[in-house]
N, CA, C, O and the ligand as a Tripos MOL2 file, in Angstrom:
@<TRIPOS>MOLECULE
protein
  221   219    56     0     0
PROTEIN
NO_CHARGES

@<TRIPOS>ATOM
      1 N         -12.5060   -5.4110   -2.1020 N.3       1 MET1
      2 CA        -11.4140   -4.5770   -2.5880 C.3       1 MET1
      3 C         -11.8560   -3.7290   -3.7770 C.2       1 MET1
      4 O         -12.5370   -4.2110   -4.6820 O.2       1 MET1
      5 N         -11.4680   -2.4900   -3.7590 N.am      2 LYS2
      6 CA        -11.8260   -1.6320   -4.8990 C.3       2 LYS2
      7 C         -10.8070   -1.7700   -6.0080 C.2       2 LYS2
      8 O          -9.6150   -1.9740   -5.7780 O.2       2 LYS2
      9 N         -11.3080   -1.6550   -7.1840 N.am      3 LYS3
     10 CA        -10.4400   -1.7170   -8.3670 C.3       3 LYS3
     11 C         -10.7710   -0.5020   -9.2130 C.2       3 LYS3
     12 O         -11.9280   -0.3020   -9.5800 O.2       3 LYS3
     13 N          -9.7930    0.2950   -9.5200 N.am      4 ASP4
     14 CA        -10.1440    1.4770  -10.3320 C.3       4 ASP4
     15 C          -9.7170    1.3130  -11.7800 C.2       4 ASP4
     16 O          -9.9940    2.1690  -12.6210 O.2       4 ASP4
     17 N          -9.0480    0.2190  -12.0630 N.am      5 GLY5
     18 CA         -8.7360   -0.0600  -13.4730 C.3       5 GLY5
     19 C          -7.6550    0.8180  -14.0740 C.2       5 GLY5
     20 O          -7.2840    0.6520  -15.2360 O.2       5 GLY5
     21 N          -7.1570    1.7380  -13.2910 N.am      6 LYS6
     22 CA         -6.0980    2.6250  -13.8240 C.3       6 LYS6
     23 C          -4.7410    1.9410  -13.6470 C.2       6 LYS6
     24 O          -4.3410    1.5980  -12.5340 O.2       6 LYS6
     25 N          -4.0970    1.7660  -14.6850 N.am      7 GLN7
     26 CA         -2.7670    1.1370  -14.5970 C.3       7 GLN7
     27 C          -1.8010    1.8150  -15.5740 C.2       7 GLN7
     28 O          -2.0390    1.8540  -16.7810 O.2       7 GLN7
     29 N          -0.7360    2.3330  -15.0380 N.am      8 ASP8
     30 CA          0.2640    2.9050  -15.9280 C.3       8 ASP8
     31 C           1.0840    1.7960  -16.5520 C.2       8 ASP8
     32 O           1.6690    0.9770  -15.8440 O.2       8 ASP8
     33 N           1.1280    1.7670  -17.8360 N.am      9 ARG9
     34 CA          1.8990    0.7450  -18.4950 C.3       9 ARG9
     35 C           3.3980    1.0340  -18.3560 C.2       9 ARG9
     36 O           3.8380    2.1820  -18.4220 O.2       9 ARG9
     37 N           4.1330    0.0030  -18.1700 N.am     10 GLY10
     38 CA          5.5810    0.1650  -18.0190 C.3      10 GLY10
     39 C           5.9750    0.5670  -16.6140 C.2      10 GLY10
     40 O           7.1620    0.6210  -16.2910 O.2      10 GLY10
     41 N           4.9970    0.8480  -15.7800 N.am     11 LYS11
     42 CA          5.2980    1.1940  -14.4020 C.3      11 LYS11
     43 C           4.7420    0.1200  -13.4980 C.2      11 LYS11
     44 O           3.6290   -0.3680  -13.6970 O.2      11 LYS11
     45 N           5.5290   -0.2410  -12.5040 N.am     12 LYS12
     46 CA          5.0910   -1.2490  -11.5860 C.3      12 LYS12
     47 C           3.8970   -0.7440  -10.7930 C.2      12 LYS12
     48 O           3.8940    0.3860  -10.3030 O.2      12 LYS12
     49 N           2.8930   -1.5840  -10.6720 N.am     13 GLN13
     50 CA          1.7060   -1.1830   -9.8990 C.3      13 GLN13
     51 C           2.0380   -1.3150   -8.4220 C.2      13 GLN13
     52 O           2.4440   -2.3780   -7.9530 O.2      13 GLN13
     53 N           1.8630   -0.2350   -7.7120 N.am     14 CYS14
     54 CA          2.1550   -0.2430   -6.2800 C.3      14 CYS14
     55 C           0.8960    0.0000   -5.4680 C.2      14 CYS14
     56 O          -0.0570    0.6320   -5.9240 O.2      14 CYS14
     57 N           0.9240   -0.5220   -4.2530 N.am     15 GLU15
     58 CA         -0.2160   -0.3010   -3.3580 C.3      15 GLU15
     59 C          -0.2570    1.1540   -2.9140 C.2      15 GLU15
     60 O           0.7650    1.8350   -2.8340 O.2      15 GLU15
     61 N          -1.4520    1.5990   -2.6350 N.am     16 ARG16
     62 CA         -1.5960    2.9390   -2.0770 C.3      16 ARG16
     63 C          -1.8870    2.8450   -0.5880 C.2      16 ARG16
     64 O          -2.5220    1.9010   -0.1150 O.2      16 ARG16
     65 N          -1.4130    3.8340    0.1270 N.am     17 CYS17
     66 CA         -1.6920    3.9280    1.5560 C.3      17 CYS17
     67 C          -3.1780    4.0850    1.7820 C.2      17 CYS17
     68 O          -3.8090    4.9200    1.1340 O.2      17 CYS17
     69 N          -3.7530    3.3160    2.6730 N.am     18 VAL18
     70 CA         -5.2090    3.3920    2.8910 C.3      18 VAL18
     71 C          -5.6110    4.6740    3.6140 C.2      18 VAL18
     72 O          -6.7890    5.0280    3.6230 O.2      18 VAL18
     73 N          -4.6600    5.3690    4.2150 N.am     19 ILE19
     74 CA         -4.9850    6.5670    4.9530 C.3      19 ILE19
     75 C          -4.7970    7.8110    4.0830 C.2      19 ILE19
     76 O          -5.7440    8.5790    3.9140 O.2      19 ILE19
     77 N          -3.6230    8.0260    3.5370 N.am     20 CYS20
     78 CA         -3.3580    9.2570    2.7800 C.3      20 CYS20
     79 C          -3.4490    9.0490    1.2770 C.2      20 CYS20
     80 O          -3.3500   10.0110    0.5150 O.2      20 CYS20
     81 N          -3.6310    7.8420    0.8500 N.am     21 ARG21
     82 CA         -3.7850    7.5260   -0.5720 C.3      21 ARG21
     83 C          -2.5140    7.7590   -1.3840 C.2      21 ARG21
     84 O          -2.5490    7.7100   -2.6130 O.2      21 ARG21
     85 N          -1.4470    7.9980   -0.7440 N.am     22 ARG22
     86 CA         -0.2000    8.1340   -1.4780 C.3      22 ARG22
     87 C           0.2970    6.7620   -1.9310 C.2      22 ARG22
     88 O           0.0370    5.7520   -1.2770 O.2      22 ARG22
     89 N           0.9970    6.7350   -3.0290 N.am     23 GLU23
     90 CA          1.5250    5.4780   -3.5030 C.3      23 GLU23
     91 C           2.7060    5.0620   -2.6290 C.2      23 GLU23
     92 O           3.5970    5.8630   -2.3450 O.2      23 GLU23
     93 N           2.6980    3.8150   -2.2120 N.am     24 THR24
     94 CA          3.8180    3.2880   -1.4470 C.3      24 THR24
     95 C           4.7760    2.6160   -2.4080 C.2      24 THR24
     96 O           4.5150    2.5440   -3.6080 O.2      24 THR24
     97 N           5.9050    2.1160   -1.8700 N.am     25 ASP25
     98 CA          6.8010    1.3860   -2.7490 C.3      25 ASP25
     99 C           6.6110   -0.1130   -2.6450 C.2      25 ASP25
    100 O           7.5000   -0.8900   -2.9930 O.2      25 ASP25
    101 N           5.4260   -0.5180   -2.1540 N.am     26 VAL26
    102 CA          5.0900   -1.9330   -2.0350 C.3      26 VAL26
    103 C           4.3840   -2.3850   -3.3040 C.2      26 VAL26
    104 O           3.3030   -1.8890   -3.6220 O.2      26 VAL26
    105 N           4.9770   -3.3120   -4.0230 N.am     27 PRO27
    106 CA          4.3170   -3.8130   -5.2270 C.3      27 PRO27
    107 C           2.9800   -4.4600   -4.9220 C.2      27 PRO27
    108 O           2.8390   -5.1710   -3.9270 O.2      27 PRO27
    109 N           2.0150   -4.2170   -5.7650 N.am     28 ALA28
    110 CA          0.6600   -4.7170   -5.5110 C.3      28 ALA28
    111 C           0.5940   -6.2350   -5.4810 C.2      28 ALA28
    112 O          -0.3130   -6.8100   -4.8800 O.2      28 ALA28
    113 N           1.5560   -6.8830   -6.1300 N.am     29 ASP29
    114 CA          1.4950   -8.3540   -6.1560 C.3      29 ASP29
    115 C           2.3860   -8.9990   -5.1020 C.2      29 ASP29
    116 O           2.5830  -10.2140   -5.1080 O.2      29 ASP29
    117 N           2.9130   -8.1980   -4.2140 N.am     30 LEU30
    118 CA          3.7620   -8.7640   -3.1710 C.3      30 LEU30
    119 C           2.9050   -9.5000   -2.1090 C.2      30 LEU30
    120 O           1.8440   -9.0230   -1.7070 O.2      30 LEU30
    121 N           3.3840  -10.6320   -1.6890 N.am     31 GLU31
    122 CA          2.6890  -11.3750   -0.6460 C.3      31 GLU31
    123 C           2.5300  -10.5340    0.6220 C.2      31 GLU31
    124 O           3.4400   -9.8050    1.0180 O.2      31 GLU31
    125 N           1.3880  -10.6480    1.2330 N.am     32 ILE32
    126 CA          1.1090   -9.8330    2.4120 C.3      32 ILE32
    127 C           2.0990  -10.1440    3.5240 C.2      32 ILE32
    128 O           2.4930   -9.2550    4.2790 O.2      32 ILE32
    129 N           2.4940  -11.3900    3.6230 N.am     33 GLY33
    130 CA          3.4310  -11.7680    4.6680 C.3      33 GLY33
    131 C           4.8000  -11.1250    4.5190 C.2      33 GLY33
    132 O           5.5700  -11.0670    5.4780 O.2      33 GLY33
    133 N           5.1040  -10.6440    3.3260 N.am     34 LEU34
    134 CA          6.4220  -10.0270    3.0680 C.3      34 LEU34
    135 C           6.3740   -8.5260    3.1090 C.2      34 LEU34
    136 O           7.4070   -7.8670    2.9920 O.2      34 LEU34
    137 N           5.1880   -7.9720    3.2740 N.am     35 ARG35
    138 CA          5.0400   -6.5160    3.2160 C.3      35 ARG35
    139 C           5.4470   -5.8530    4.5120 C.2      35 ARG35
    140 O           5.2920   -6.4150    5.5960 O.2      35 ARG35
    141 N           5.9730   -4.6420    4.3810 N.am     36 ARG36
    142 CA          6.2020   -3.8240    5.5830 C.3      36 ARG36
    143 C           5.0450   -2.8420    5.6440 C.2      36 ARG36
    144 O           4.4640   -2.4880    4.6170 O.2      36 ARG36
    145 N           4.7260   -2.4200    6.8070 N.am     37 PHE37
    146 CA          3.7000   -1.3900    7.0570 C.3      37 PHE37
    147 C           2.3130   -1.8690    6.6270 C.2      37 PHE37
    148 O           1.4450   -1.0470    6.3310 O.2      37 PHE37
    149 N           2.0910   -3.1760    6.5870 N.am     38 TYR38
    150 CA          0.7830   -3.6870    6.2590 C.3      38 TYR38
    151 C           0.0260   -4.0220    7.5190 C.2      38 TYR38
    152 O           0.5560   -4.7280    8.3770 O.2      38 TYR38
    153 N          -1.2040   -3.5380    7.6640 N.am     39 ILE39
    154 CA         -2.0140   -3.8050    8.8380 C.3      39 ILE39
    155 C          -3.1510   -4.7500    8.4530 C.2      39 ILE39
    156 O          -3.9840   -4.4360    7.6030 O.2      39 ILE39
    157 N          -3.1610   -5.9040    9.0950 N.am     40 GLU40
    158 CA         -4.2260   -6.8480    8.7770 C.3      40 GLU40
    159 C          -5.5760   -6.2550    9.1510 C.2      40 GLU40
    160 O          -5.7360   -5.7180   10.2470 O.2      40 GLU40
    161 N          -6.5330   -6.3460    8.2630 N.am     41 GLY41
    162 CA         -7.8590   -5.7730    8.5050 C.3      41 GLY41
    163 C          -7.9830   -4.3360    8.0510 C.2      41 GLY41
    164 O          -9.0980   -3.8360    7.9000 O.2      41 GLY41
    165 N          -6.8830   -3.6670    7.8310 N.am     42 ALA42
    166 CA         -6.9000   -2.2790    7.3670 C.3      42 ALA42
    167 C          -6.3640   -2.1960    5.9460 C.2      42 ALA42
    168 O          -7.0690   -1.7860    5.0240 O.2      42 ALA42
    169 N          -5.1320   -2.5850    5.7860 N.am     43 GLY43
    170 CA         -4.5210   -2.5680    4.4730 C.3      43 GLY43
    171 C          -3.1200   -1.9930    4.5250 C.2      43 GLY43
    172 O          -2.4810   -1.9480    5.5750 O.2      43 GLY43
    173 N          -2.6610   -1.5540    3.3640 N.am     44 GLN44
    174 CA         -1.3160   -1.0570    3.2490 C.3      44 GLN44
    175 C          -1.1960    0.3760    3.7250 C.2      44 GLN44
    176 O          -1.9980    1.2370    3.3620 O.2      44 GLN44
    177 N          -0.1930    0.6180    4.5370 N.am     45 LEU45
    178 CA          0.0830    1.9960    4.9690 C.3      45 LEU45
    179 C           1.4220    2.4370    4.3970 C.2      45 LEU45
    180 O           2.2640    1.6100    4.0480 O.2      45 LEU45
    181 N           1.6080    3.7420    4.3060 N.am     46 CYS46
    182 CA          2.9310    4.2590    3.9680 C.3      46 CYS46
    183 C           3.7090    4.3660    5.2690 C.2      46 CYS46
    184 O           3.1180    4.3360    6.3480 O.2      46 CYS46
    185 N           5.0240    4.4890    5.1810 N.am     47 PRO47
    186 CA          5.8240    4.5550    6.4050 C.3      47 PRO47
    187 C           5.4310    5.7020    7.3130 C.2      47 PRO47
    188 O           5.4620    5.5540    8.5340 O.2      47 PRO47
    189 N           5.0670    6.8260    6.7550 N.am     48 ALA48
    190 CA          4.6890    8.0050    7.5730 C.3      48 ALA48
    191 C           3.4320    7.7250    8.3710 C.2      48 ALA48
    192 O           3.3920    8.0020    9.5700 O.2      48 ALA48
    193 N           2.3980    7.1790    7.7300 N.am     49 CYS49
    194 CA          1.1560    6.9010    8.4560 C.3      49 CYS49
    195 C           1.3590    5.7700    9.4580 C.2      49 CYS49
    196 O           0.7850    5.7880   10.5470 O.2      49 CYS49
    197 N           2.1450    4.8220    9.1030 N.am     50 TYR50
    198 CA          2.4500    3.7260   10.0370 C.3      50 TYR50
    199 C           3.0680    4.2820   11.3060 C.2      50 TYR50
    200 O           2.6910    3.8970   12.4130 O.2      50 TYR50
    201 N           4.0060    5.1770   11.1430 N.am     51 ARG51
    202 CA          4.6600    5.7880   12.2880 C.3      51 ARG51
    203 C           3.6870    6.5920   13.1300 C.2      51 ARG51
    204 O           3.7760    6.5940   14.3570 O.2      51 ARG51
    205 N           2.7550    7.2780   12.4740 N.am     52 GLU52
    206 CA          1.7310    8.0370   13.2010 C.3      52 GLU52
    207 C           0.9230    7.1130   14.1090 C.2      52 GLU52
    208 O           0.6040    7.4690   15.2430 O.2      52 GLU52
    209 N           0.5970    5.9290   13.6030 N.am     53 LEU53
    210 CA         -0.2500    5.0070   14.3500 C.3      53 LEU53
    211 C           0.5210    4.2870   15.4470 C.2      53 LEU53
    212 O          -0.0220    4.0030   16.5150 O.2      53 LEU53
    213 N           1.7600    4.0000   15.1850 N.am     54 TYR54
    214 CA          2.5000    3.1300   16.0940 C.3      54 TYR54
    215 C           3.6700    3.8070   16.7860 C.2      54 TYR54
    216 O           4.6360    3.1460   17.1660 O.2      54 TYR54
    217 N           3.5920    5.0830   16.9460 N.am     55 ARG55
    218 CA          4.6900    5.7470   17.6250 C.3      55 ARG55
    219 C           4.5960    5.5820   19.1200 C.2      55 ARG55
    220 O           5.4490    6.0840   19.8520 O.2      55 ARG55
    221 ZN         -0.0630    7.3100    4.3060 Zn       56 ZN56
@<TRIPOS>BOND
     1     1     2 1
     2     2     3 1
     3     3     4 2
     4     3     5 am
     5     5     6 1
     6     6     7 1
     7     7     8 2
     8     7     9 am
     9     9    10 1
    10    10    11 1
    11    11    12 2
    12    11    13 am
    13    13    14 1
    14    14    15 1
    15    15    16 2
    16    15    17 am
    17    17    18 1
    18    18    19 1
    19    19    20 2
    20    19    21 am
    21    21    22 1
    22    22    23 1
    23    23    24 2
    24    23    25 am
    25    25    26 1
    26    26    27 1
    27    27    28 2
    28    27    29 am
    29    29    30 1
    30    30    31 1
    31    31    32 2
    32    31    33 am
    33    33    34 1
    34    34    35 1
    35    35    36 2
    36    35    37 am
    37    37    38 1
    38    38    39 1
    39    39    40 2
    40    39    41 am
    41    41    42 1
    42    42    43 1
    43    43    44 2
    44    43    45 am
    45    45    46 1
    46    46    47 1
    47    47    48 2
    48    47    49 am
    49    49    50 1
    50    50    51 1
    51    51    52 2
    52    51    53 am
    53    53    54 1
    54    54    55 1
    55    55    56 2
    56    55    57 am
    57    57    58 1
    58    58    59 1
    59    59    60 2
    60    59    61 am
    61    61    62 1
    62    62    63 1
    63    63    64 2
    64    63    65 am
    65    65    66 1
    66    66    67 1
    67    67    68 2
    68    67    69 am
    69    69    70 1
    70    70    71 1
    71    71    72 2
    72    71    73 am
    73    73    74 1
    74    74    75 1
    75    75    76 2
    76    75    77 am
    77    77    78 1
    78    78    79 1
    79    79    80 2
    80    79    81 am
    81    81    82 1
    82    82    83 1
    83    83    84 2
    84    83    85 am
    85    85    86 1
    86    86    87 1
    87    87    88 2
    88    87    89 am
    89    89    90 1
    90    90    91 1
    91    91    92 2
    92    91    93 am
    93    93    94 1
    94    94    95 1
    95    95    96 2
    96    95    97 am
    97    97    98 1
    98    98    99 1
    99    99   100 2
   100    99   101 am
   101   101   102 1
   102   102   103 1
   103   103   104 2
   104   103   105 am
   105   105   106 1
   106   106   107 1
   107   107   108 2
   108   107   109 am
   109   109   110 1
   110   110   111 1
   111   111   112 2
   112   111   113 am
   113   113   114 1
   114   114   115 1
   115   115   116 2
   116   115   117 am
   117   117   118 1
   118   118   119 1
   119   119   120 2
   120   119   121 am
   121   121   122 1
   122   122   123 1
   123   123   124 2
   124   123   125 am
   125   125   126 1
   126   126   127 1
   127   127   128 2
   128   127   129 am
   129   129   130 1
   130   130   131 1
   131   131   132 2
   132   131   133 am
   133   133   134 1
   134   134   135 1
   135   135   136 2
   136   135   137 am
   137   137   138 1
   138   138   139 1
   139   139   140 2
   140   139   141 am
   141   141   142 1
   142   142   143 1
   143   143   144 2
   144   143   145 am
   145   145   146 1
   146   146   147 1
   147   147   148 2
   148   147   149 am
   149   149   150 1
   150   150   151 1
   151   151   152 2
   152   151   153 am
   153   153   154 1
   154   154   155 1
   155   155   156 2
   156   155   157 am
   157   157   158 1
   158   158   159 1
   159   159   160 2
   160   159   161 am
   161   161   162 1
   162   162   163 1
   163   163   164 2
   164   163   165 am
   165   165   166 1
   166   166   167 1
   167   167   168 2
   168   167   169 am
   169   169   170 1
   170   170   171 1
   171   171   172 2
   172   171   173 am
   173   173   174 1
   174   174   175 1
   175   175   176 2
   176   175   177 am
   177   177   178 1
   178   178   179 1
   179   179   180 2
   180   179   181 am
   181   181   182 1
   182   182   183 1
   183   183   184 2
   184   183   185 am
   185   185   186 1
   186   186   187 1
   187   187   188 2
   188   187   189 am
   189   189   190 1
   190   190   191 1
   191   191   192 2
   192   191   193 am
   193   193   194 1
   194   194   195 1
   195   195   196 2
   196   195   197 am
   197   197   198 1
   198   198   199 1
   199   199   200 2
   200   199   201 am
   201   201   202 1
   202   202   203 1
   203   203   204 2
   204   203   205 am
   205   205   206 1
   206   206   207 1
   207   207   208 2
   208   207   209 am
   209   209   210 1
   210   210   211 1
   211   211   212 2
   212   211   213 am
   213   213   214 1
   214   214   215 1
   215   215   216 2
   216   215   217 am
   217   217   218 1
   218   218   219 1
   219   219   220 2
@<TRIPOS>SUBSTRUCTURE
     1 MET1         2 RESIDUE 1 A MET
     2 LYS2         6 RESIDUE 1 A LYS
     3 LYS3        10 RESIDUE 1 A LYS
     4 ASP4        14 RESIDUE 1 A ASP
     5 GLY5        18 RESIDUE 1 A GLY
     6 LYS6        22 RESIDUE 1 A LYS
     7 GLN7        26 RESIDUE 1 A GLN
     8 ASP8        30 RESIDUE 1 A ASP
     9 ARG9        34 RESIDUE 1 A ARG
    10 GLY10       38 RESIDUE 1 A GLY
    11 LYS11       42 RESIDUE 1 A LYS
    12 LYS12       46 RESIDUE 1 A LYS
    13 GLN13       50 RESIDUE 1 A GLN
    14 CYS14       54 RESIDUE 1 A CYS
    15 GLU15       58 RESIDUE 1 A GLU
    16 ARG16       62 RESIDUE 1 A ARG
    17 CYS17       66 RESIDUE 1 A CYS
    18 VAL18       70 RESIDUE 1 A VAL
    19 ILE19       74 RESIDUE 1 A ILE
    20 CYS20       78 RESIDUE 1 A CYS
    21 ARG21       82 RESIDUE 1 A ARG
    22 ARG22       86 RESIDUE 1 A ARG
    23 GLU23       90 RESIDUE 1 A GLU
    24 THR24       94 RESIDUE 1 A THR
    25 ASP25       98 RESIDUE 1 A ASP
    26 VAL26      102 RESIDUE 1 A VAL
    27 PRO27      106 RESIDUE 1 A PRO
    28 ALA28      110 RESIDUE 1 A ALA
    29 ASP29      114 RESIDUE 1 A ASP
    30 LEU30      118 RESIDUE 1 A LEU
    31 GLU31      122 RESIDUE 1 A GLU
    32 ILE32      126 RESIDUE 1 A ILE
    33 GLY33      130 RESIDUE 1 A GLY
    34 LEU34      134 RESIDUE 1 A LEU
    35 ARG35      138 RESIDUE 1 A ARG
    36 ARG36      142 RESIDUE 1 A ARG
    37 PHE37      146 RESIDUE 1 A PHE
    38 TYR38      150 RESIDUE 1 A TYR
    39 ILE39      154 RESIDUE 1 A ILE
    40 GLU40      158 RESIDUE 1 A GLU
    41 GLY41      162 RESIDUE 1 A GLY
    42 ALA42      166 RESIDUE 1 A ALA
    43 GLY43      170 RESIDUE 1 A GLY
    44 GLN44      174 RESIDUE 1 A GLN
    45 LEU45      178 RESIDUE 1 A LEU
    46 CYS46      182 RESIDUE 1 A CYS
    47 PRO47      186 RESIDUE 1 A PRO
    48 ALA48      190 RESIDUE 1 A ALA
    49 CYS49      194 RESIDUE 1 A CYS
    50 TYR50      198 RESIDUE 1 A TYR
    51 ARG51      202 RESIDUE 1 A ARG
    52 GLU52      206 RESIDUE 1 A GLU
    53 LEU53      210 RESIDUE 1 A LEU
    54 TYR54      214 RESIDUE 1 A TYR
    55 ARG55      218 RESIDUE 1 A ARG
    56 ZN56       221 GROUP 0 **** ****
């Protein structure tokens, strides 16, 4: 896993979409089992990219 060390203070750290790199609304510390749009082996997707893949 890559770590870029950039963290906005006072703002919740959210996962980025592995495809478009946009920030999702999934908290980085959320259990994988509770995440939506998470693909095992790939990572977190945003709803738009998820829809592209699974339409
Ligand atoms: Zn995306």
